[in-house]
C-alpha positions in Angstrom: 0.0 0.0 0.0 1.2 3.5 -0.8 2.7 5.4 2.1 0.6 8.4 1.1 -2.9 6.8 1.3 -3.1 6.4 -2.5 -4.1 3.2 -4.2 -0.9 1.3 -5.2 -1.0 -0.2 -8.7 1.8 -2.1 -10.5 1.6 -2.2 -14.3 3.6 -5.0 -15.9 4.4 -4.8 -19.7 7.0 -6.1 -22.0 8.3 -2.7 -23.1 7.5 0.9 -22.8 8.6 2.1 -26.3 7.3 5.3 -27.9 5.9 3.1 -30.7 3.7 0.0 -30.7 0.1 -0.6 -29.7 0.4 -2.0 -26.1 3.1 0.5 -25.1 1.0 3.4 -26.4 -2.0 2.3 -24.3 0.2 2.1 -21.2 1.8 5.5 -21.9 -1.5 7.3 -22.4 -2.9 5.7 -19.3 -0.1 6.4 -16.8 0.4 9.9 -18.1 -3.3 10.7 -17.4 -3.9 8.9 -14.1 -4.6 11.0 -11.0 -1.3 11.0 -9.1 -3.2 12.1 -6.0 -5.4 9.0 -6.1 -3.1 6.3 -7.5 0.5 5.5 -6.7 1.8 4.3 -10.1 4.5 1.7 -10.7 5.5 0.6 -14.2 7.6 -2.5 -14.7 9.0 -3.5 -18.1 10.3 -7.0 -18.8 13.1 -5.7 -21.0 15.6 -3.0 -19.8 14.5 0.6 -20.2 15.9 2.2 -23.3 16.2 5.8 -24.6 13.2 5.2 -27.0 11.1 4.5 -23.9 11.1 8.2 -23.2 10.0 7.9 -19.6 10.6 11.6 -18.9 7.7 12.4 -21.3 5.3 10.7 -18.9 5.7 13.3 -16.2 6.7 13.1 -12.5 5.3 10.8 -9.8 5.8 7.4 -11.6 8.2 4.7 -10.4 9.9 2.7 -13.1 11.2 -0.8 -12.7 12.7 -3.4 -15.0 13.2 -7.1 -15.0 16.2 -7.0 -17.2 15.3 -9.6 -19.8 17.7 -9.0 -22.8 18.4 -10.7 -26.1 16.7 -14.0 -26.8 13.9 -15.0 -24.5 15.5 -18.2 -23.3 14.0 -20.3 -20.6 16.7 -19.1 -18.2 16.1 -15.4 -18.9 12.4 -15.9 -18.6 12.7 -17.6 -15.2 15.2 -15.0 -14.0 12.8 -12.2 -15.0 9.9 -14.0 -13.3 11.8 -14.3 -10.1 12.7 -10.7 -10.2 9.0 -9.8 -10.6 8.1 -12.0 -7.6 10.7 -10.1 -5.5 9.4 -6.7 -6.8 5.8 -7.6 -5.8 7.1 -8.7 -2.3 8.9 -5.4 -1.9 6.2 -3.0 -3.3 3.2 -4.9 -2.0 0.9 -3.3 -4.6 -2.8 -3.5 -3.9 -3.4 -4.3 -7.6 -1.2 -6.1 -10.1 -2.1 -5.0 -13.6 -0.4 -7.2 -16.2 -0.7 -7.0 -20.0 -1.4 -9.9 -22.3 1.8 -11.5 -23.6 3.8 -11.4 -20.3 1.3 -13.0 -17.9 3.7 -16.0 -17.8 6.0 -13.8 -15.6 3.6 -14.4 -12.7 4.3 -18.2 -12.6 6.7 -18.1 -9.7 4.4 -15.7 -7.9 1.5 -18.1 -8.3 3.5 -21.2 -7.4 4.9 -19.5 -4.3 1.4 -18.7 -3.1 2.1 -15.0 -3.1 -0.5 -14.0 -5.7 -3.3 -13.2 -3.4 -3.8 -9.5 -4.4 -6.4 -8.5 -6.9 -5.1 -8.7 -10.5 -6.2 -7.2 -13.8 -5.3 -9.2 -16.9 -5.4 -6.8 -19.9 -6.1 -8.9 -23.0 -5.2 -7.2 -26.2 -5.9 -10.0 -28.6 -8.4 -12.9 -28.5 -7.0 -16.3 -27.6 -8.2 -17.6 -31.0 -6.3 -15.0 -33.0 -3.0 -17.0 -33.1 -1.1 -14.1 -31.5 -1.2 -15.6 -28.0 1.3 -18.3 -27.0 -0.1 -21.5 -25.6 2.0 -21.2 -22.4 0.9 -17.7 -21.8 -2.8 -18.5 -22.5 -2.7 -21.4 -19.9 -1.5 -18.9 -17.2 -4.1 -16.3 -18.3 -7.0 -18.7 -18.3 -6.0 -20.0 -14.9 -5.8 -16.5 -13.5 -9.1 -15.4 -15.1 -10.9 -18.3 -13.6 -9.9 -17.0 -10.1 -12.4 -14.8 -8.3 -9.8 -12.2 -7.6 -8.7 -11.7 -11.3 -10.5 -9.4 -13.7 -10.3 -9.3 -17.5 -9.9 -6.1 -19.4 -10.3 -5.8 -23.1 -10.6 -2.9 -25.6 -13.3 -4.1 -28.0 -16.5 -6.1 -27.9 -15.0 -8.5 -30.4 -12.2 -9.5 -28.0 -14.7 -9.6 -25.1 -16.9 -12.1 -26.9 -14.0 -14.3 -28.0 -12.4 -14.2 -24.5 -15.6 -15.2 -22.7 -16.0 -18.1 -25.1 -12.4 -19.2 -24.6 -12.3 -19.0 -20.8 -15.7 -20.8 -20.5 -17.1 -21.6 -17.1 -15.8 -19.4 -14.4 -15.1 -16.5 -16.7 -15.1 -13.3 -14.5 -16.7 -10.0 -15.4 -15.0 -8.6 -18.4 -14.4 -4.8 -18.5 -14.4 -3.3 -22.0 -12.6 0.0 -22.2 -11.9 1.4 -25.7 -8.5 2.9 -26.3 -8.6 6.7 -26.3 -6.6 9.4 -28.1 -5.7 13.0 -27.4 -6.8 15.1 -30.3 -4.0 17.6 -29.4 -1.6 15.0 -30.8 -3.4 14.6 -34.1 -1.7 16.3 -37.1 -2.8 19.7 -38.3 -2.9 21.2 -41.8 0.5 22.8 -41.1 1.9 19.4 -40.1 0.5 17.9 -43.3 2.1 20.7 -45.4 5.5 20.2 -43.7 5.4 16.5 -44.1 4.7 16.9 -47.9 7.5 19.5 -48.2 10.0 17.3 -46.4 9.2 14.3 -48.5 8.9 16.2 -51.8 5.2 15.3 -52.4 3.1 18.1 -54.1 -0.2 19.3 -52.6 -2.2 18.1 -55.6 -1.2 14.4 -55.0 -3.7 12.3 -53.1 -1.8 10.3 -50.5 -3.0 6.7 -49.7 -1.4 5.4 -46.5 -0.7 2.1 -44.8 0.7 2.2 -41.2 1.5 -1.0 -39.3 3.9 -3.9 -38.7 5.2 -5.6 -41.8 4.1 -9.1 -40.9 2.1 -11.7 -42.7 -1.1 -11.3 -40.7 -1.3 -7.6 -41.6 -1.2 -8.5 -45.3 0.9 -5.4 -46.3 1.6 -7.0 -49.8 -2.1 -6.2 -50.6 -1.2 -2.5 -50.2 1.7 -2.8 -52.5 -0.5 -4.5 -55.1 -3.1 -1.8 -54.6 -0.5 0.8 -55.4 0.4 -0.9 -58.6 -3.2 -1.3 -59.8 -4.6 2.1 -58.9 -1.4 3.9 -59.8 -1.8 3.0 -63.4 -5.3 4.6 -63.7 -5.3 7.4 -61.1 -2.2 9.4 -61.8 -2.7 11.8 -58.9 -2.6 8.9 -56.3 0.6 8.5 -54.3 1.1 5.6 -51.8 3.0 5.6 -48.6 3.7 2.4 -46.6 5.0 3.2 -43.1 6.2 0.5 -40.8 8.9 -2.1 -40.3 9.0 -5.8 -39.6 10.4 -9.1 -40.9 8.6 -8.8 -44.2 10.0 -5.5 -45.3 12.5 -6.8 -47.7 9.9 -9.1 -49.4 7.7 -6.0 -49.8 10.5 -4.0 -51.4 11.3 -6.9 -53.8 7.6 -7.1 -54.7 7.4 -3.4 -55.4 10.3 -3.7 -57.8 8.9 -6.8 -59.5 5.5 -5.3 -60.2 7.0 -2.0 -61.3 5.2 0.3 -58.9 7.8 2.9 -59.7 7.9 6.2 -58.0 4.3 6.1 -56.9 5.1 4.1 -53.8 7.2 5.3 -50.9 8.2 2.6 -48.3 9.2 4.6 -45.3 10.1 2.1 -42.6 9.3 3.6 -39.2 7.7 7.0 -39.7 9.1 9.6 -37.3 6.2 12.1 -38.0 3.1 9.9 -38.0 0.7 12.8 -37.2 2.1 14.7 -40.2 1.7 11.8 -42.5 -1.8 10.9 -41.4 -2.9 14.6 -41.7 -1.5 14.7 -45.2 -3.3 11.5 -46.3 -6.5 11.4 -48.2 -7.2 7.7 -47.4 -5.9 5.3 -44.7 -5.9 1.6 -45.6 -5.9 -1.3 -43.2 -5.4 -4.8 -44.8 -5.2 -6.9 -41.7 -6.5 -10.4 -41.3 -7.2 -9.7 -37.6 -7.4 -6.6 -35.4 -8.0 -6.7 -31.6 -8.7 -3.0 -31.7 -7.1 -1.1 -34.6 -5.2 1.8 -33.0 -3.8 3.0 -36.4 -7.3 3.2 -37.7 -8.3 5.4 -34.8 -5.3 7.6 -35.3 -6.2 8.1 -38.9 -9.8 9.0 -37.9 -8.4 11.6 -35.4 -6.3 13.1 -38.3 -9.5 13.6 -40.3 -8.7 10.9 -42.8 -11.2 8.6 -44.5 -10.6 4.9 -43.8 -10.8 1.7 -45.9 -10.4 -1.4 -43.8 -10.9 -5.1 -43.8 -13.9 -6.3 -42.0 -12.1 -8.2 -39.2 -12.2 -8.2 -35.4 -12.8 -4.8 -33.9 -12.7 -2.8 -37.1 -16.5 -3.0 -37.4 -16.7 -1.2 -34.1 -14.5 1.7 -35.4 -15.6 2.0 -39.0 -19.3 2.5 -39.8 -19.6 1.7 -43.5 -20.7 4.7 -45.6 -20.4 7.0 -42.5 -16.7 7.3 -41.6 -15.2 4.8 -44.0 -15.6 1.6 -46.0 -15.2 -2.0 -45.0 -14.2 -4.9 -47.3 -13.9 -8.6 -46.8 -10.4 -9.7 -45.7 -8.1 -11.2 -48.4 -10.1 -9.7 -51.2 -7.7 -7.5 -53.3 -10.4 -6.6 -55.9 -12.8 -5.3 -53.3 -10.0 -3.3 -51.6 -9.0 -1.7 -55.0 -12.7 -0.9 -55.7 -13.2 0.8 -52.4 -10.0 2.9 -52.5 -10.7 3.9 -56.1 -14.2 5.0 -55.2 -13.0 7.3 -52.5 -10.3 8.7 -54.7 -12.8 9.5 -57.4 -15.4 11.0 -55.0 -13.8 13.8 -53.0 -17.1 15.0 -51.5 -17.8 11.5 -50.0 -14.2 11.2 -48.9 -14.3 14.6 -47.1 -17.6 13.8 -45.4 -16.3 10.4 -44.1 -13.1 12.0 -42.9 -15.0 14.7 -40.9 -17.3 12.1 -39.4 -14.4 10.0 -38.3 -12.9 12.9 -36.5 -16.2 13.7 -34.9 -16.5 10.0 -33.7 -13.1 10.2 -32.0 -14.0 13.4 -30.3 -17.3 11.9 -28.9 -16.4 8.3 -28.2 -12.6 7.8 -28.0 -11.2 10.7 -26.0 -8.2 9.8 -23.9 -9.6 11.4 -20.7 -12.7 9.2 -20.9 -10.4 6.1 -21.2 -8.3 7.2 -18.2 -11.5 7.8 -16.1 -12.8 4.3 -16.9 -9.5 2.8 -15.9 -9.6 4.6 -12.6 -13.2 3.3 -12.1 -11.9 -0.2 -12.7 -9.0 0.2 -10.2 -11.4 1.4 -7.5 -13.8 -1.5 -8.3 -11.1 -4.1 -8.1 -9.3 -2.7 -5.0 -9.9 -4.4 -1.6 -13.2 -3.3 -0.1 -11.7 -1.7 2.9 -9.4 0.3 0.7 -12.2 1.5 -1.5 -14.4 2.4 1.4 -11.6 4.6 3.0 -11.3 6.5 -0.3 -14.9 7.7 0.0 -15.9 6.2 -3.4 
């Protein structure tokens, strides 16, 4: 328990980078939590690095690391797990809030009988998505069947899938959509500067992909899209921003189908708000999305969206209102949808404006933080909640 009467919460996450979906959720949350109410501890499995930019999160947060470096060998995993056990013993947090993907770190804590405090398991992807390791899911399911563990998800799609996978004994699932600060969305000036810096004229319509370059995201469909539309819509320009194991394959594909100078493969984009603000259309080609943060960021930047109809995208994109949805793995439908928005600027503008409005009304970061605080107070020991006056 905090020495200052605040609710003590320990967040456990793999990394706290300034990029990536899970780290961004954690960063927005801890930066916005009420320091007078909650004593915040953040523990990363890997060592803190300069790109973790912890100073940007403000004062009053304690940072810890489990020091897992290099390959995740069994030995390094067990050493990190034991360090987490010791950290929990030392801090004695009232709530342990651990993120999907690193729940296995709690194994020594469970075996040692020390895991008696309330816990929150934040599940970012459904167990059926193929993104959750078998070993990690065994630990998560065991914890979620305990009365003192609570599940937290970001979309109704993951909520439904998780309830089905846990089965009997599934606890109450809290669904809290991810929120954004519109102050961080790109402006018209940011868009102009991004174009100037990348030598793209103002009359070119930028179509953008942002995401990890991995098979499940199907980024090759975007490269193929650039080839097909680029031949018939000369004002269209395509930007693929992201990195990952399939980047070289995508560069080879772009050369083989002669996309030419109409496609820019950026790698990691240092000015994502500027790029999104400069874009006419944002494209998501994923086979699965647990939430779709890049889609939300595009909407905040007043950019129309074309996305595959998978996972949580149906909760973000209302077809014909703030974007268009197509069936996954259907290149022809994707081309048709993007071409339609390129050729109908009035429709594109209306959808972009509606997307921005939806973020303002339903996905504001302050609403997200408030809901997290409600969750912490609900999960906290009853005597602790009662003393807080809530």
